[in-house]
C-alpha atoms as one frame of an Amber mdcrd trajectory, in Angstrom:
protein
  -0.075  -0.138   0.170   1.128   3.610  -0.915   0.867   5.483   2.212   0.041
   9.723   1.823   3.555  10.442   3.346   5.374   8.213   0.818   3.955   9.848
  -2.245   5.809  11.801  -4.608   5.224  13.889  -7.732   6.256  10.446  -9.882
   3.620   8.608  -7.890   1.177   7.037 -10.739  -1.698   7.481  -8.415  -1.700
  10.374  -6.225  -4.392   9.797  -3.437  -5.437  12.823  -1.036  -7.924  12.614
   2.152  -9.532  15.798   2.536 -12.007  15.617   5.500 -14.780  13.476   4.197
 -13.763  13.371   0.593 -10.923  11.299  -1.046  -9.163  12.038  -4.172  -7.318
   9.706  -6.579  -5.288  11.637  -9.158  -3.892   9.284 -12.108  -0.656  10.295
 -12.374   0.952   8.778 -15.360   0.763  11.734 -18.081   3.511  10.449 -20.332
   1.381   7.556 -21.027  -1.788   9.417 -20.790  -2.714   7.605 -17.629  -2.500
   4.167 -19.147  -3.489   1.883 -16.442  -0.645  -0.439 -15.402  -0.653  -3.008
 -12.441   1.250  -0.795  -9.983  -1.475   2.122 -10.440  -4.726  -0.752 -10.412
  -3.088  -2.296  -6.674  -2.886   1.401  -5.223  -6.244   2.423  -6.290  -7.567
  -0.943  -4.771  -5.249  -0.205  -1.684  -6.370   3.224  -1.541 -10.245   2.811
  -2.011  -9.733   0.258   1.219  -8.155   2.883   3.175 -10.632   5.453   2.315
 -13.658   3.131   3.546 -11.560   2.070   6.807 -11.811   5.965   7.289 -15.565
   6.124   6.533 -14.789   8.902   3.825 -18.336   9.897   2.197 -17.116  10.819
  -1.375 -14.414   9.245  -3.968 -13.148  11.322  -6.772 -11.606  10.043  -9.719
  -9.445  12.576 -12.270  -6.435  12.582 -14.180  -3.089  14.342 -14.499  -1.516
  15.944 -17.582  -4.023  16.115 -21.065  -5.933  12.876 -20.656  -8.171  11.322
 -17.815  -6.838   7.744 -19.090  -6.201   6.322 -22.263  -6.789   2.631 -20.944
  -4.953  -0.650 -20.283  -1.273  -0.066 -20.120  -0.147  -1.856 -23.428   3.225
  -0.867 -23.437   5.216  -4.025 -22.460   3.483  -6.831 -24.484   6.817  -8.510
 -25.432   7.542  -9.164 -21.851   4.028 -10.733 -21.117   2.290 -14.032 -21.292
  -1.466 -14.939 -21.556  -1.392 -15.453 -17.843  -0.043 -12.155 -17.107  -2.469
 -10.522 -19.131  -5.604 -12.576 -17.896  -4.388 -11.511 -14.156  -4.038  -8.012
 -15.015  -7.618  -8.055 -16.460  -8.915  -9.693 -13.417  -7.601  -7.132 -11.423
  -8.782  -4.232 -13.462 -12.405  -6.135 -12.847 -12.136  -6.523  -9.446 -11.218
  -2.921  -9.210 -14.544  -2.108 -11.312 -16.503  -3.571  -9.250 -15.280  -2.359
  -6.141 -15.751   1.046  -7.263 -19.491   0.074  -8.825 -20.505  -1.455  -5.389
 -19.198   1.143  -3.298 -21.099   1.984  -0.017 -20.574   5.655  -0.850 -20.646
   8.080  -3.572 -18.560   8.403  -6.031 -17.498  10.931  -8.958 -15.404  10.650
 -12.228 -13.740  14.082 -13.424 -12.643  13.593 -16.968 -10.664  15.428 -19.740
  -9.001  14.513 -22.796  -8.891  10.711 -24.044 -11.018   8.228 -21.623 -11.018
   5.361 -23.412 -10.780   1.374 -22.577 -10.634   0.509 -18.807 -10.396   4.342
 -18.061 -13.967   4.576 -19.459 -15.098   1.729 -17.600 -13.783   3.306 -14.222
 -16.071   6.450 -15.248 -18.959   3.997 -16.078 -18.811   2.450 -12.302 -19.374
   5.820 -10.643 -22.420   7.184  -9.441 -21.775  11.102 -10.884 -19.849  10.959
 -14.413 -18.791  14.809 -15.101 -16.679  15.394 -18.295 -15.478  18.664 -19.983
 -16.841  19.344 -23.392 -13.995  18.202 -25.358 -13.504  14.634 -23.817 -14.028
  11.714 -26.053 -14.510   8.019 -25.398 -13.823   4.746 -26.501 -14.170   1.407
 -25.573 -12.068  -1.246 -27.999 -11.812  -3.984 -25.828 -13.904  -6.747 -28.098
 -11.890  -5.671 -31.092  -9.292  -8.250 -29.325 -11.850 -10.592 -27.533 -12.382
  -8.987 -24.234 -15.612  -8.986 -22.274 -14.871  -6.205 -19.549 -17.754  -4.001
 -18.119 -20.222  -5.045 -20.810 -23.080  -5.879 -18.929 -22.485  -2.922 -16.453
 -22.395  -0.198 -19.824 -25.950  -1.893 -20.859 -27.138  -1.532 -17.635 -26.113
   2.385 -17.537 -26.946   3.298 -20.858 -29.464   0.496 -22.343 -28.804  -2.376
 -24.703 -29.074  -0.304 -27.883 -26.516   2.446 -27.178 -24.105  -0.327 -25.564
 -24.166  -2.290 -29.060 -23.770   1.026 -30.880 -20.572   1.789 -29.181 -19.002
  -1.354 -28.343 -19.866  -2.872 -31.896 -17.169  -0.749 -34.019 -15.601   0.240
 -31.071 -16.006   3.934 -32.303 -14.822   7.433 -30.724 -17.855   8.978 -29.109
 -18.126  12.945 -27.545 -18.940  14.317 -24.568 -22.562  15.150 -26.277 -23.257
  11.480 -26.908 -22.247  10.059 -23.994 -24.323  12.676 -21.831 -27.736  11.891
 -24.216 -26.591   8.037 -23.579 -26.642   8.326 -19.814 -23.187   7.517 -20.095
 -22.435  11.018 -18.535 -24.399  12.461 -15.750 -23.137  16.030 -16.748 -20.885
  18.299 -19.143 -19.040  20.746 -17.433 -15.571  23.322 -18.029 -12.916  21.681
 -16.037 -13.119  25.207 -14.522 -16.347  25.057 -13.105 -15.630  21.537 -11.839
 -15.021  23.145  -7.987 -18.686  24.103  -7.903 -19.925  20.516  -9.171 -17.946
  18.978  -6.238 -19.084  21.240  -3.938 -22.885  20.487  -4.581 -22.086  16.612
  -4.516 -20.358  16.748  -1.653 -23.531  18.347   0.320 -25.527  15.195  -1.399
 -22.557  12.839  -0.315 -22.587  14.352   3.307 -26.042  14.880   3.880 -26.597
  11.101   5.526 -24.488   9.371   7.783 -22.034   6.670   7.014 -24.253   3.740
   7.906 -27.416   5.108   6.559 -25.620   6.048   3.332 -24.243   2.590   3.069
 -27.773   0.930   3.714 -28.907   3.382   0.925 -26.365   2.227  -1.560 -26.536
  -1.527  -0.829 -30.461  -1.601  -1.047 -30.460   0.254  -4.222 -27.754  -1.492
  -6.378 -28.360  -4.142  -8.828 -25.570  -6.403  -8.186 -27.106 -10.080  -9.060
 -24.899 -10.545 -12.228 -21.024  -9.194 -11.015 -20.305 -12.864 -10.731 -21.324
 -13.366 -14.211 -19.199 -10.282 -15.245 -16.260 -11.702 -13.519 -16.764 -14.858
 -15.867 -17.606 -13.578 -19.087 -14.148 -11.677 -18.581 -12.520 -14.756 -17.659
 -13.738 -16.828 -20.192 -12.827 -14.045 -23.090  -9.347 -13.391 -21.710  -8.583
 -17.112 -21.166  -8.953 -17.890 -24.847  -5.542 -18.978 -26.092  -3.776 -16.227
 -28.020  -4.503 -13.018 -26.280  -0.938 -11.363 -26.175  -1.044 -12.362 -30.105
  -5.061 -10.315 -30.367  -3.868  -7.408 -28.452  -0.486  -6.947 -30.328  -2.251
  -7.213 -33.638  -5.065  -4.803 -32.485  -2.088  -2.496 -31.628  -0.262  -2.881
 -34.710  -3.695  -1.854 -36.395  -4.076   1.506 -34.342  -0.416   2.395 -35.433
  -1.165   1.802 -39.043  -4.328   3.629 -39.045  -3.122   7.277 -37.648
C-alpha cells in the first residue's frame, strides 16, 4: 500500500484525503494515464483505506492531457497470456469495487477516456466530463469482455451495442444523451460541481448512506461479469490478439 507520506510527484496515483473526501489523481501523464498493474493496486488499496476512514466521497481524475487512455499495452513483448489474464481480472475486481461502493463516487473526465479508463467512469455514481472529452471502449476488438453488462445497464442495450460493436469514438454530447455521463462542465467550473455533489454525499451518516447504496444496487450479475471476462481473456492467443490490435491502431494513425 502507498501511504500518503510516501507519495511523490512521480507516484502513478496521487491519493489525497481531505475531510470526508478521498481524491485519486491518475498520474502517469507521459502514457496518458494508461493503467498498469501498480496503478490498479494503489487504487484498490487506497479505496480500502478510504472505506476504513469512513470517507463519504471518492473522486477520480487524471493529470496531464487525458483522464486515461485505458489498459497499459506498452510492455506486451514481456507479457504472457497468463500475465494479461491476471491483469484484466484485477481491473475487473477494481471496477466492481467502485461500482459497489457504499459511498458516493465522482469521475472528473477530460481529454481521452478510453478502454478501462472509460470503465472506471461508468462504474461511478456521478460522471462529469469537460466538453472536449472523447470516449472509446475497444476491448471486443481483441476479444475482451470487460464491463459490458454494466455499460448496458447504464446506457441501455441499444447504445451499448452501438458503442462496442465498432469501438468507435464518441464525444461528450453523445455520452450525456445516452446516460454515460451525468453532466458536461468546463474544468474550471468543476469546483462548484464538487461542492454540490459533496453536500448531497454528506447529507446522510455513513451507515445510512451505506444502506441506501446497497439496497439500490443491481449487483446480481457481478459474478457473471467476472466469469465472462475470464472466459474471454483465457482464450489462447491473448497477447497475439492485442498485439495485432495495437499494430492496426498504429497503421491507421
